[in-house]
All heavy atoms as an XYZ file, in Angstrom:
869
protein
N      90.804    106.070    105.436
C      90.279    106.567    104.176
C      91.566    106.602    103.198
O      92.603    106.410    103.619
C      89.947    108.019    104.305
C      88.564    108.042    104.955
S      87.746    109.510    104.377
C      87.109    110.181    105.735
N      91.302    106.666    101.950
C      92.250    106.487    100.891
C      93.238    107.771    100.985
O      92.745    108.856    101.052
N      94.493    107.544    100.885
C      95.422    108.665    100.854
C      95.262    109.410     99.521
O      95.388    108.961     98.456
C      96.753    108.086    100.977
C      97.153    107.361    102.311
C      98.532    106.841    102.396
O      99.471    107.407    101.699
O      98.795    105.985    103.140
N      94.982    110.798     99.721
C      94.942    111.561     98.501
C      93.685    111.284     97.681
O      93.547    111.940     96.733
N      92.882    110.431     98.009
C      91.713    110.051     97.317
C      90.455    110.814     97.617
O      89.516    110.933     96.891
C      91.311    108.528     97.286
C      92.387    107.640     96.744
C      92.467    107.868     95.227
N      92.535    106.738     94.586
C      92.338    106.790     93.192
N      91.864    107.790     92.596
N      92.519    105.605     92.570
N      90.466    111.407     98.880
C      89.323    112.135     99.323
C      88.030    111.310     99.331
O      86.995    111.737     98.946
N      88.216    110.057     99.710
C      87.033    109.161     99.757
C      86.049    109.723    100.686
O      86.292    109.997    101.899
C      87.408    107.664    100.131
C      86.332    106.747    100.025
S      86.889    105.145    100.236
C      86.534    104.831    101.961
N      84.727    109.884    100.155
C      83.757    110.539    100.989
C      82.788    109.571    101.702
O      82.241    110.008    102.661
C      82.872    111.412    100.041
C      83.651    112.469     99.354
C      82.811    113.242     98.364
C      83.652    114.251     97.660
N      83.029    114.764     96.509
N      82.756    108.292    101.230
C      81.801    107.411    101.896
C      82.373    106.081    102.094
O      83.234    105.641    101.203
C      80.491    107.347    101.099
O      80.753    106.683     99.879
N      82.068    105.275    103.051
C      82.472    103.987    103.301
C      81.506    103.413    104.294
O      80.970    104.140    105.143
C      83.888    103.867    103.724
C      84.343    104.484    105.025
N      84.620    105.803    105.031
C      84.295    103.982    106.280
C      84.873    106.050    106.399
N      84.701    104.976    107.078
N      81.283    102.128    104.299
C      80.337    101.413    105.192
C      80.997    101.508    106.615
O      82.164    101.296    106.631
C      80.165    100.035    104.680
C      81.352     99.829    103.830
C      81.882    101.167    103.279
N      80.200    101.539    107.688
C      80.689    101.603    108.999
C      81.095    100.225    109.388
O      82.110     99.906    109.907
C      79.634    102.233    109.909
C      79.531    103.661    109.707
C      79.988    102.018    111.317
C      78.419    104.342    110.370
N      80.267     99.204    109.132
C      80.407     97.842    109.503
C      81.335     97.326    108.383
O      81.119     97.414    107.338
C      79.185     97.052    109.539
C      79.458     95.471    109.699
C      78.173     97.487    110.492
N      82.542     96.743    108.914
C      83.423     96.208    107.973
C      84.359     97.282    107.285
O      84.920     97.044    106.237
N      84.395     98.514    107.863
C      85.141     99.465    107.289
C      86.654     99.205    106.988
O      87.170     99.605    105.968
C      85.069    100.804    108.095
N      87.264     98.540    107.918
C      88.683     98.133    107.718
C      88.932     97.246    106.561
O      89.804     97.348    105.660
C      89.262     97.503    109.068
N      87.859     96.164    106.407
C      88.050     95.325    105.317
C      87.747     96.082    103.983
O      88.450     95.957    103.052
C      87.035     94.043    105.510
C      86.955     93.283    104.171
C      87.432     93.259    106.659
N      86.728     96.892    104.031
C      86.361     97.708    102.782
C      87.520     98.597    102.408
O      87.883     98.607    101.217
C      85.087     98.478    103.169
C      84.737     99.405    102.025
C      83.884     98.995    100.972
C      85.132    100.764    101.954
C      83.455     99.843     99.882
C      84.727    101.597    100.916
C      83.950    101.101     99.883
N      88.158     99.228    103.316
C      89.245    100.166    103.006
C      90.417     99.344    102.430
O      91.105     99.715    101.480
C      89.650    100.867    104.226
O      88.516    101.753    104.666
C      90.756    101.890    103.871
N      90.711     98.194    103.098
C      91.812     97.430    102.469
C      91.601     96.955    101.120
O      92.374     96.984    100.195
C      92.011     96.207    103.405
N      90.341     96.486    100.773
C      90.008     96.097     99.432
C      90.134     97.303     98.505
O      90.704     97.121     97.414
C      88.563     95.399     99.305
C      88.157     95.229     97.962
C      88.562     94.274    100.126
N      89.552     98.477     98.811
C      89.518     99.603     97.859
C      90.940    100.017     97.732
O      91.299    100.464     96.519
C      88.725    100.748     98.526
C      87.224    100.420     98.635
S      86.593    100.023     96.966
C      85.786     98.522     97.359
N      91.737    100.182     98.767
C      93.231    100.535     98.546
C      94.013     99.668     97.639
O      94.671    100.117     96.779
C      93.953    100.640     99.871
C      93.493    101.866    100.781
C      94.102    102.036    102.085
O      94.772    101.118    102.581
O      93.915    103.072    102.686
N      93.781     98.305     97.831
C      94.399     97.320     96.869
C      93.896     97.542     95.439
O      94.684     97.350     94.469
C      94.092     95.963     97.317
N      92.735     97.986     95.353
C      92.045     98.212     93.875
C      92.422     99.590     93.438
O      91.981     99.856     92.292
C      90.521     97.836     93.972
N      92.919    100.468     94.157
C      93.087    101.825     93.717
C      91.708    102.543     93.678
O      91.564    103.486     92.843
N      90.756    102.113     94.457
C      89.381    102.646     94.522
C      88.742    102.599     93.125
O      88.015    103.534     92.765
C      89.456    104.073     95.053
C      89.846    104.191     96.467
C      91.155    104.201     96.863
C      88.894    104.093     97.522
C      91.636    104.169     98.203
C      89.270    104.064     98.824
C      90.514    104.134     99.226
O      90.916    104.083    100.475
N      89.164    101.657     92.431
C      88.520    101.452     90.937
C      87.917     99.956     90.924
O      88.579     99.090     91.383
C      89.601    101.671     90.000
C      89.222    101.617     88.527
C      90.202    102.012     87.629
N      89.907    101.508     86.254
C      90.903    101.395     85.361
N      92.143    101.847     85.672
N      90.659    100.844     84.170
N      86.887     99.885     90.163
C      86.270     98.483     90.010
C      87.286     97.624     89.344
O      87.919     98.005     88.446
C      85.045     98.692     89.060
S      84.118     97.181     88.800
N      87.277     96.426     89.916
C      88.375     95.400     89.447
C      87.774     94.384     88.283
O      88.429     93.540     87.939
C      88.931     94.655     90.587
C      89.785     95.463     91.441
C      90.425     94.718     92.621
O      89.568     94.311     93.562
N      91.659     94.434     92.580
N      86.549     94.720     87.824
C      85.985     93.848     86.743
C      86.887     93.955     85.613
O      87.245     95.002     85.116
C      84.545     94.230     86.503
S      83.809     93.246     85.206
N      87.179     92.792     85.077
C      88.056     92.651     83.883
C      87.274     91.914     82.838
O      87.908     91.073     82.142
C      89.360     92.104     84.153
O      89.274     90.834     84.839
N      85.954     92.029     82.716
C      85.229     91.432     81.704
C      84.265     90.383     82.258
O      83.476     89.889     81.383
N      84.275     90.126     83.474
C      83.338     89.038     84.059
C      81.916     89.525     83.802
O      81.023     88.614     83.799
C      83.511     88.911     85.549
C      84.909     88.274     85.876
C      86.078     89.354     85.939
O      85.825     90.457     85.723
O      87.105     88.957     86.299
N      81.810     90.849     83.557
C      80.296     91.324     83.382
C      79.885     91.135     81.890
O      78.702     91.474     81.583
C      80.199     92.673     83.728
S      81.225     93.773     82.685
N      80.726     90.639     81.039
C      80.390     90.534     79.635
C      80.830     91.704     78.774
O      80.725     91.746     77.560
N      81.405     92.783     79.364
C      81.949     93.808     78.677
C      83.388     93.797     78.626
O      84.140     93.619     79.578
C      81.389     95.191     79.371
C      80.058     95.473     79.365
C      79.361     95.511     78.016
O      79.907     95.996     77.012
N      78.240     94.848     77.865
N      83.977     94.128     77.460
C      85.536     94.019     77.448
C      86.179     95.215     78.104
O      87.463     95.088     78.309
C      85.701     94.090     75.902
C      84.560     94.732     75.383
C      83.368     94.449     76.264
N      85.515     96.218     78.430
C      86.122     97.479     79.054
C      87.351     97.861     78.363
O      88.421     98.181     78.831
C      86.499     97.126     80.557
C      85.438     96.760     81.394
N      84.248     97.564     81.628
C      85.138     95.583     82.155
C      83.427     96.959     82.422
N      83.913     95.713     82.773
N      87.135     98.081     77.021
C      88.251     98.464     76.225
C      88.824     99.813     76.514
O      90.018    100.088     76.340
C      87.882     98.395     74.672
O      86.694     99.153     74.525
C      87.533     96.919     74.182
N      87.982    100.709     76.891
C      88.499    102.119     77.212
C      89.331    102.177     78.518
O      90.087    103.018     78.735
C      87.335    103.028     77.431
C      86.507    103.404     76.077
C      85.459    104.452     76.383
C      84.703    104.720     75.075
N      83.602    105.644     75.403
N      89.247    101.112     79.337
C      89.963    101.036     80.625
C      91.099     99.977     80.514
O      91.496     99.489     81.579
N      91.554     99.700     79.302
C      92.431     98.612     79.208
C      92.190     97.397     79.812
O      92.949     96.653     80.539
C      93.924     99.057     79.692
C      94.552    100.291     78.981
O      94.381    100.293     77.706
O      95.133    101.171     79.560
N      90.922     96.919     79.576
C      90.381     95.652     80.044
C      89.887     95.677     81.408
O      89.462     94.676     81.933
N      89.850     96.874     82.011
C      89.268     96.971     83.441
C      88.313     98.064     83.521
O      88.499     99.074     82.895
C      90.420     97.230     84.397
C      89.903     97.286     85.818
C      91.234     97.329     86.701
N      90.882     97.778     88.121
C      91.604     98.300     88.916
N      92.940     98.383     88.726
N      91.216     98.576     90.157
N      87.193     97.948     84.173
C      86.102     98.879     84.335
C      86.625    100.218     84.840
O      87.556    100.233     85.725
C      85.018     98.356     85.407
S      83.736     99.502     85.661
N      86.104    101.239     84.273
C      86.614    102.698     84.668
C      85.965    103.327     85.843
O      86.387    104.218     86.321
C      86.397    103.587     83.468
C      87.191    103.383     82.175
C      86.806    104.235     81.120
C      88.685    103.650     82.511
N      84.927    102.613     86.450
C      84.170    103.231     87.556
C      85.063    103.251     88.843
O      85.732    102.254     89.134
C      82.955    102.368     87.933
C      81.887    102.584     86.831
N      80.738    101.730     86.747
C      81.664    103.580     85.949
C      80.095    102.091     85.826
N      80.527    103.239     85.262
N      85.103    104.443     89.401
C      85.924    104.691     90.585
C      84.945    105.136     91.657
O      83.919    105.738     91.496
C      86.938    105.910     90.485
C      87.928    105.464     89.423
C      88.935    106.568     89.330
O      89.381    107.167     90.312
O      89.479    106.800     88.246
N      85.358    104.716     92.951
C      84.345    104.919     94.118
C      84.302    106.448     94.319
O      85.223    107.212     94.355
C      85.070    104.334     95.389
C      84.123    104.350     96.607
N      82.918    103.701     96.644
C      84.279    105.094     97.648
C      82.419    103.900     97.753
N      83.180    104.818     98.450
N      82.991    106.894     94.549
C      82.583    108.243     94.851
C      82.844    109.091     93.638
O      82.620    110.279     93.898
C      83.314    108.790     96.007
C      82.559    108.472     97.299
O      81.441    108.280     97.332
O      83.266    108.612     98.404
N      82.980    108.571     92.512
C      83.046    109.534     91.322
C      81.708    109.362     90.488
O      80.950    108.338     90.817
C      84.126    109.042     90.402
C      85.477    109.419     90.917
N      86.517    109.893     90.102
C      86.017    109.451     92.254
C      87.518    110.248     90.850
N      87.375    109.896     92.064
N      81.430    110.225     89.680
C      80.145    110.117     88.917
C      80.401    109.330     87.633
O      81.475    109.393     87.042
C      79.678    111.565     88.531
C      79.168    112.221     89.831
C      79.869    113.184     90.584
C      77.813    112.016     90.254
C      79.332    113.736     91.615
C      77.194    112.655     91.321
C      78.051    113.499     92.084
O      77.539    114.155     93.119
N      79.379    108.622     87.232
C      79.442    108.038     85.953
C      79.171    109.033     84.952
O      78.426    109.974     85.061
C      78.325    106.845     85.815
O      77.120    107.449     85.885
C      78.465    105.859     86.800
N      79.852    108.799     83.723
C      79.673    109.833     82.661
C      78.345    109.613     81.935
O      77.704    110.564     81.483
C      80.827    109.748     81.668
O      80.932    108.460     81.123
N      77.867    108.409     81.827
C      76.674    107.991     81.110
C      75.480    108.447     81.832
O      74.534    108.947     81.238
C      76.735    106.513     80.789
C      75.598    106.108     79.906
C      75.830    104.652     79.544
C      74.768    104.320     78.422
N      74.899    102.862     78.140
N      75.255    108.082     83.068
C      74.083    108.315     83.859
C      74.168    109.473     84.844
O      73.178    109.796     85.372
C      73.602    107.038     84.528
C      73.465    105.955     83.521
N      72.349    105.852     82.661
C      74.232    104.769     83.322
C      72.473    104.664     81.961
N      73.570    103.969     82.363
N      75.255    109.868     85.115
C      75.481    111.053     86.063
C      75.143    110.635     87.527
O      74.870    111.636     88.284
N      75.339    109.365     87.916
C      75.051    109.001     89.295
C      76.320    108.698     89.895
O      77.303    108.310     89.287
C      74.196    107.925     89.300
C      74.609    106.677     88.646
C      73.602    105.435     88.832
N      73.978    104.371     87.835
C      74.947    103.503     88.134
N      75.624    103.583     89.186
N      75.111    102.529     87.223
N      76.376    108.827     91.203
C      77.637    108.513     91.962
C      77.771    107.079     92.165
O      76.869    106.352     92.443
C      77.525    109.178     93.429
C      78.823    109.186     94.183
C      78.767    109.977     95.464
N      78.540    111.248     95.374
C      79.528    112.219     95.361
N      80.770    111.803     95.581
N      79.198    113.463     95.266
N      79.010    106.546     91.928
C      79.452    105.245     92.063
C      79.814    104.899     93.402
O      80.666    105.531     93.988
C      80.538    104.838     90.978
C      81.057    103.438     91.244
C      80.183    105.133     89.565
N      79.208    103.837     93.942
C      79.579    103.329     95.260
C      80.081    101.920     95.062
O      79.266    100.988     94.887
C      78.357    103.300     96.225
C      77.717    104.607     96.423
C      78.480    105.461     97.481
N      77.585    106.466     97.937
C      78.012    107.716     97.895
N      79.239    108.087     97.447
N      77.191    108.690     98.337
N      81.363    101.737     95.069
C      81.941    100.414     95.015
C      81.664     99.517     96.169
O      81.491    100.069     97.318
C      83.501    100.430     94.778
C      84.008    101.130     93.426
C      85.513    101.133     93.440
C      83.370    100.550     92.258
N      81.640     98.326     96.003
C      81.493     97.267     97.073
C      82.650     96.384     97.086
O      83.321     96.073     96.101
C      80.138     96.579     96.858
C      80.082     95.710     95.726
S      78.561     94.802     95.590
C      77.816     95.753     94.222
N      82.934     95.858     98.273
C      83.859     94.850     98.419
C      83.217     93.487     98.426
O      82.315     93.316     99.347
C      84.757     94.988     99.807
N      83.398     92.692     97.422
C      82.650     91.440     97.315
C      83.454     90.377     96.765
O      84.652     90.653     96.128
C      81.430     91.626     96.390
N      83.138     89.128     96.966
C      84.058     87.937     96.441
C      84.158     87.941     94.901
O      83.301     88.603     94.156
C      83.191     86.732     96.876
C      82.335     87.118     97.919
C      81.922     88.664     97.665
N      85.161     87.418     94.531
C      85.417     87.276     92.981
C      84.238     86.581     92.355
O      83.824     87.051     91.259
C      86.729     86.434     92.750
C      86.933     86.134     91.379
C      87.988     87.262     93.265
N      83.717     85.544     93.107
C      82.540     84.788     92.581
C      81.323     85.545     92.901
O      80.843     85.773     94.035
C      82.506     83.394     93.314
C      81.220     82.657     92.860
O      80.418     83.101     92.040
O      81.003     81.558     93.547
N      80.690     86.187     91.810
C      79.546     87.007     92.115
C      78.279     86.296     92.574
O      77.298     86.895     93.054
C      79.190     87.741     90.702
C      79.790     86.666     89.791
C      80.991     86.055     90.411
N      78.353     84.979     92.582
C      77.121     84.203     93.105
C      77.344     83.768     94.584
O      76.558     83.166     95.179
C      76.961     82.949     92.201
C      76.473     83.208     90.794
C      76.345     81.950     90.028
C      75.310     84.095     90.698
N      78.380     84.231     95.209
C      78.703     83.822     96.564
C      77.584     84.413     97.480
O      77.092     85.509     97.215
C      80.030     84.281     96.980
N      77.201     83.690     98.443
C      76.109     84.169     99.402
C      76.702     85.301    100.160
O      77.952     85.341    100.491
C      75.577     83.016    100.244
O      76.674     82.607    101.153
C      75.077     81.880     99.396
N      75.807     86.049    100.803
C      76.196     87.224    101.757
C      76.964     86.543    102.924
O      78.004     87.089    103.387
C      75.004     87.922    102.222
C      74.408     88.855    101.135
O      75.130     88.947    100.159
O      73.296     89.275    101.317
N      76.556     85.386    103.446
C      77.084     84.661    104.514
C      78.557     84.300    104.194
O      79.512     84.543    104.933
C      76.230     83.521    105.070
C      77.066     82.736    106.134
C      74.973     84.031    105.563
N      78.665     83.648    103.091
C      80.122     83.218    102.641
C      81.009     84.446    102.440
O      82.184     84.443    102.821
C      79.982     82.406    101.284
N      80.416     85.542    101.869
C      81.249     86.783    101.694
C      81.738     87.336    102.972
O      82.788     87.799    103.107
C      80.398     87.714    100.890
N      80.891     87.304    103.967
C      81.122     87.949    105.220
C      82.285     87.250    105.927
O      83.046     87.819    106.809
C      79.948     87.954    106.132
N      82.471     85.924    105.528
C      83.563     85.226    106.204
C      84.889     85.345    105.563
O      85.871     84.899    106.079
C      83.176     83.710    106.195
C      81.953     83.380    107.069
C      81.662     81.907    107.033
N      80.570     81.630    107.836
C      79.646     80.742    107.653
N      79.739     79.971    106.600
N      78.681     80.574    108.533
N      84.946     85.887    104.395
C      86.187     86.058    103.617
C      87.106     87.303    104.120
O      86.574     88.324    104.474
C      85.906     86.272    102.142
C      85.127     85.077    101.449
C      84.840     85.476     99.994
C      86.051     83.922    101.446
N      88.367     87.008    104.037
C      89.214     88.143    104.415
C      89.361     89.091    103.181
O      89.068     88.695    102.033
C      90.623     87.351    104.657
C      90.531     86.169    103.772
C      89.148     85.715    103.877
N      89.938     90.249    103.393
C      90.056     91.297    102.418
C      90.806     90.660    101.155
O      90.573     91.015    100.121
C      90.706     92.507    102.968
N      91.728     89.796    101.517
C      92.599     89.305    100.424
C      91.805     88.596     99.422
O      92.254     88.206     98.188
C      93.827     88.529    100.883
O      93.244     87.369    101.594
N      90.702     88.094     99.758
C      89.864     87.188     98.885
C      88.581     87.978     98.317
O      87.648     87.364     97.724
C      89.346     85.924     99.654
C      90.597     85.090     99.935
C      90.100     83.701    100.500
O      89.092     83.148    100.153
O      90.848     83.206    101.522
N      88.586     89.265     98.531
C      87.504     90.085     98.021
C      88.123     91.041     96.892
O      89.303     91.129     96.808
C      86.994     90.976     99.097
C      86.342     90.177    100.248
C      85.948     91.192    101.416
C      85.146     89.379     99.832
N      87.210     91.663     96.243
C      87.603     92.552     95.118
C      86.645     93.657     95.091
O      85.608     93.590     95.569
C      87.870     91.842     93.734
C      86.511     91.532     93.184
C      86.475     90.792     91.895
N      87.388     91.204     90.906
C      87.689     90.650     89.876
N      86.951     89.674     89.386
N      88.444     91.113     88.891
N      87.034     94.853     94.525
C      86.206     95.973     94.402
C      85.360     95.771     93.187
O      85.770     95.514     92.000
C      87.142     97.172     94.185
N      83.931     95.859     93.282
C      83.110     95.783     92.242
C      82.143     97.036     92.164
O      81.797     97.441     93.215
C      82.094     94.619     92.399
C      82.661     93.307     92.268
C      83.122     92.421     93.328
C      82.602     92.469     91.110
N      83.466     91.191     92.793
C      83.185     91.260     91.398
C      82.255     92.691     89.854
C      83.268     90.208     90.457
C      82.446     91.714     88.808
C      82.956     90.458     89.217
N      81.834     97.547     90.967
C      80.761     98.638     90.914
C      79.498     97.774     90.774
O      79.526     96.543     90.363
C      80.983     99.430     89.693
S      80.669     98.725     88.056
N      78.298     98.319     91.216
C      77.133     97.593     91.185
C      76.749     97.099     89.739
O      76.328     96.005     89.536
C      76.061     98.590     91.620
C      76.889     99.473     92.508
C      78.256     99.627     91.885
N      77.071     97.948     88.730
C      76.696     97.495     87.357
C      77.482     96.149     87.053
O      76.804     95.266     86.488
C      77.003     98.618     86.326
C      76.126     99.811     86.592
O      75.048     99.667     87.070
O      76.559    100.901     86.049
N      78.793     96.126     87.155
C      79.567     95.021     86.794
C      79.152     93.827     87.685
O      79.076     92.727     87.165
C      81.031     95.248     86.932
S      81.617     96.415     85.627
N      78.971     93.990     88.951
C      78.706     92.873     89.813
C      77.383     92.185     89.414
O      77.267     90.989     89.294
C      78.627     93.344     91.264
C      78.458     92.177     92.270
N      77.290     91.803     92.795
C      79.445     91.389     92.797
C      77.478     90.722     93.659
N      78.760     90.501     93.725
N      76.349     93.056     89.209
C      74.977     92.538     88.744
C      75.071     91.787     87.402
O      74.435     90.662     87.340
N      75.807     92.393     86.485
C      75.844     91.734     85.241
C      76.736     90.460     85.246
O      76.362     89.472     84.676
C      76.560     92.640     84.241
N      77.785     90.341     86.092
C      78.507     89.336     86.434
C      77.746     88.131     86.949
O      77.824     86.977     86.521
C      79.817     89.576     87.136
N      76.861     88.423     87.933
C      75.930     87.462     88.547
C      75.036     86.927     87.595
O      74.795     85.671     87.496
C      75.269     88.082     89.730
N      74.464     87.778     86.785
C      73.393     87.222     85.761
C      74.267     86.319     84.704
O      73.583     85.280     84.378
C      72.876     88.433     84.997
C      71.793     89.234     85.768
C      71.006     90.255     84.945
N      71.869     91.313     84.418
C      72.155     92.402     85.127
N      71.723     92.506     86.338
N      72.996     93.294     84.583
N      75.366     86.565     84.287
C      76.115     85.730     83.301
C      76.380     84.491     84.009
O      76.339     83.345     83.443
C      77.322     86.452     82.874
C      77.209     87.506     81.715
C      78.432     88.102     81.431
C      76.559     86.765     80.437
N      76.932     84.527     85.292
C      77.227     83.311     85.981
C      75.943     82.447     86.200
O      76.140     81.139     86.148
C      77.803     83.702     87.331
N      74.856     82.948     86.520
C      73.621     82.128     86.615
C      73.265     81.446     85.342
O      72.814     80.314     85.345
C      72.419     83.132     87.119
C      72.431     83.172     88.573
C      71.021     83.950     89.059
N      71.393     84.869     90.007
C      71.611     86.189     89.891
N      71.417     86.744     88.722
N      71.971     86.933     90.922
N      73.404     82.172     84.381
C      73.188     81.538     82.916
C      74.083     80.427     82.680
O      73.670     79.475     81.939
C      73.364     82.596     81.840
C      72.174     83.573     81.884
C      72.371     84.580     80.587
C      71.300     85.607     80.621
N      71.483     86.646     79.501
N      75.298     80.428     83.125
C      76.223     79.332     82.899
C      76.004     78.196     83.875
O      76.752     77.115     83.650
C      77.612     79.976     83.043
C      77.966     80.905     81.968
C      79.302     81.422     82.044
N      79.632     82.472     80.972
C      80.102     83.537     81.156
N      80.699     83.890     82.231
N      80.332     84.348     80.105
N      75.311     78.205     84.869
C      74.941     77.085     85.734
C      74.340     75.977     84.971
O      73.438     76.301     84.088
C      74.124     77.462     86.845
C      74.734     78.502     87.976
C      73.693     78.862     88.964
C      75.929     77.737     88.659
N      74.663     74.795     85.332
C      73.924     73.638     84.633
C      72.362     73.710     84.968
O      72.001     74.101     86.016
C      74.563     72.345     85.224
C      75.565     72.802     86.333
C      75.720     74.293     86.275
N      71.703     73.312     83.943
C      70.170     73.273     84.146
C      69.719     72.231     85.203
O      70.442     71.182     85.270
C      69.571     72.978     82.754
N      68.783     72.614     85.875
C      68.296     71.531     86.959
C      67.646     70.505     86.145
O      66.927     70.628     85.143
C      67.284     72.373     87.665
N      67.623     69.302     86.848
C      67.008     68.063     86.194
C      65.605     68.274     86.141
O      64.919     68.981     87.035
C      67.310     66.988     87.194
C      68.251     67.509     88.138
C      68.434     68.943     88.032
N      64.926     67.857     84.990
C      63.524     68.046     84.899
C      62.654     66.845     85.260
O      61.398     66.809     85.155
C      63.155     68.375     83.508
O      63.669     67.458     82.572
C      63.771     69.756     83.110
N      63.322     65.732     85.589
C      62.635     64.472     85.856
C      62.219     64.328     87.312
O      61.814     63.200     87.719
C      63.433     63.270     85.392
C      64.820     63.144     86.129
O      65.242     64.245     86.673
O      65.387     62.128     86.143
N      62.281     65.419     88.077
C      61.867     65.289     89.416
C      60.371     65.420     89.539
O      59.664     66.022     88.722
C      62.493     66.453     90.271
C      63.988     66.347     90.367
C      64.525     67.548     91.166
O      63.751     68.437     91.600
N      65.798     67.449     91.501
N      59.848     64.736     90.522
C      58.353     64.795     90.765
C      58.009     66.099     91.318
O      58.664     66.571     92.211
C      57.933     63.633     91.634
S      58.080     61.953     90.902
N      56.927     66.734     90.836
C      56.499     67.986     91.393
C      55.562     67.710     92.566
O      55.058     66.559     92.864
N      55.231     68.718     93.188
C      54.309     68.587     94.448
C      52.934     68.093     94.059
O      52.312     67.219     94.750
C      54.175     69.897     95.173
C      53.327     70.048     96.337
C      53.709     69.177     97.384
C      53.219     71.413     96.789
N      52.409     68.457     92.918
C      51.106     68.140     92.522
C      51.019     66.977     91.417
O      49.961     66.718     90.867
C      50.338     69.391     91.931
C      50.190     70.429     93.120
C      51.003     71.509     93.082
C      49.344     70.245     94.159
C      50.907     72.468     94.037
C      49.254     71.176     95.116
C      50.008     72.280     95.093
N      52.186     66.389     91.139
C      52.207     65.306     90.163
C      51.633     64.063     90.809
O      51.868     63.735     91.925
C      53.623     64.948     89.764
C      54.277     66.064     88.816
O      53.481     66.914     88.307
O      55.417     66.091     88.653
N      50.670     63.346     90.125
C      50.079     62.185     90.624
C      50.652     60.953     89.813
O      50.830     60.835     88.814
C      48.614     62.254     90.462
C      47.943     63.396     91.312
C      46.444     63.483     91.021
C      48.195     63.249     92.732
């Protein structure tokens, strides 16, 4: 658990990796605008902290240890060491994934469909 942080929750599976990521991040979301928000109130970094309440919605924040690339698969993420993960709040991670998907090149449209004759 975090020293002096009073961390109340952490996942049982991968607890050592989770704790290493959270300690490196100071138990604060490491998003620095990948979600599309400039996070101006946090000097360019999201203000959400693990196990703290959000001021806007009043819900408890549960940070996750996830790859820098928000589109990485769960299998790829599970193989990464703590040094290649970062702390994300669910809001920033979800928004960053949506933005990353929009930036992917469009799929070719000249492929034959199953029912094309």
